[in-house]
C-alpha positions in Angstrom: 160.3 174.0 67.7 161.0 172.3 64.2 158.7 169.2 63.4 161.8 166.7 63.4 162.8 167.5 66.7 159.3 167.1 68.2 158.8 163.7 66.4 162.4 162.4 67.9 161.4 164.0 71.3 158.1 162.0 71.5 159.8 159.0 70.5 162.4 159.3 73.3 159.8 160.3 75.5 157.7 157.0 74.6 160.9 154.9 75.1 161.4 156.3 78.6 157.8 156.0 79.8 158.3 152.2 78.5 161.5 151.9 80.3 159.9 153.2 83.4 157.2 150.9 83.1 159.1 147.8 82.5 161.7 148.9 85.2 158.7 148.8 87.7 158.5 145.0 86.5 161.8 144.0 86.1 164.9 146.6 87.1 167.2 144.3 84.7 164.4 144.7 81.8 164.3 148.5 82.6 168.1 148.8 82.2 167.8 147.2 78.7 165.0 149.0 77.6 167.2 152.2 78.5 169.9 150.7 76.1 167.2 150.5 73.7 166.1 154.1 73.9 169.8 155.4 73.9 170.9 153.3 70.9 168.0 154.5 68.8 167.7 157.9 70.4 171.3 159.0 69.4 171.1 158.4 65.7 167.4 159.6 65.5 168.8 162.8 67.2 171.3 163.1 64.6 169.0 162.7 61.7 166.5 165.2 63.1 169.5 167.6 63.4 170.4 167.0 59.7 166.9 167.0 58.2 166.5 170.4 59.5 169.4 171.5 57.7 169.2 169.6 54.6 168.9 171.6 51.5 167.9 168.8 49.0 166.3 165.7 48.9 169.6 163.9 48.0 171.0 165.2 51.4 167.8 164.1 53.1 168.2 160.5 51.8 172.1 160.1 52.7 171.0 161.3 56.1 168.6 159.0 56.4 170.7 155.8 55.2 173.4 157.0 57.5 171.1 157.1 60.6 169.6 153.6 59.6 173.4 152.5 59.6 174.3 154.3 62.8 171.3 152.4 64.4 171.9 149.2 63.1 175.6 149.6 64.2 174.6 150.7 67.6 172.0 148.1 68.3 174.5 145.4 67.4 177.1 146.8 69.6 174.8 146.8 72.4 173.4 143.5 71.9 177.5 142.3 71.6 179.1 143.9 74.1 176.6 144.6 76.9 174.1 141.8 76.4 170.8 143.4 77.6 167.7 141.4 78.6 165.9 140.8 75.4 162.5 141.7 76.7 163.2 145.3 77.6 165.6 146.0 74.9 163.7 144.8 72.1 160.6 146.1 73.5 162.0 149.6 73.7 163.1 149.4 70.0 159.7 148.1 68.8 157.9 150.8 70.8 160.1 153.7 69.5 159.8 152.4 65.7 155.9 152.1 66.0 155.9 155.4 67.6 157.3 157.1 64.5 154.3 156.0 62.8 152.5 158.5 64.6 154.9 161.3 63.8 152.7 162.4 61.0 150.1 163.5 63.4 152.2 166.8 64.4 151.1 169.8 62.6 153.1 172.7 61.8 151.9 175.8 63.0 
């Protein structure tokens, strides 16, 4: 499996584990955490797909900026329309973004 896909799958897995743990504490916060995972997981999965197909640095940069904009729009729409509990929602976003820092530990075989 290519590296971008492994990184995104690990981020989504970390987010889902967080959602399960928070959901055991408070079901409402667990739903908020799931919304956070979905609102970041979709753009990250799209970016992994585009990063694997990118032929140049410019195409990768455009895909990265597009991913950032999609994440911002999805987070704003979820907050505006669904009003998730902030502990679960923002906690999942923070955990997923922190797990991105550890993406560099994966080695290509």
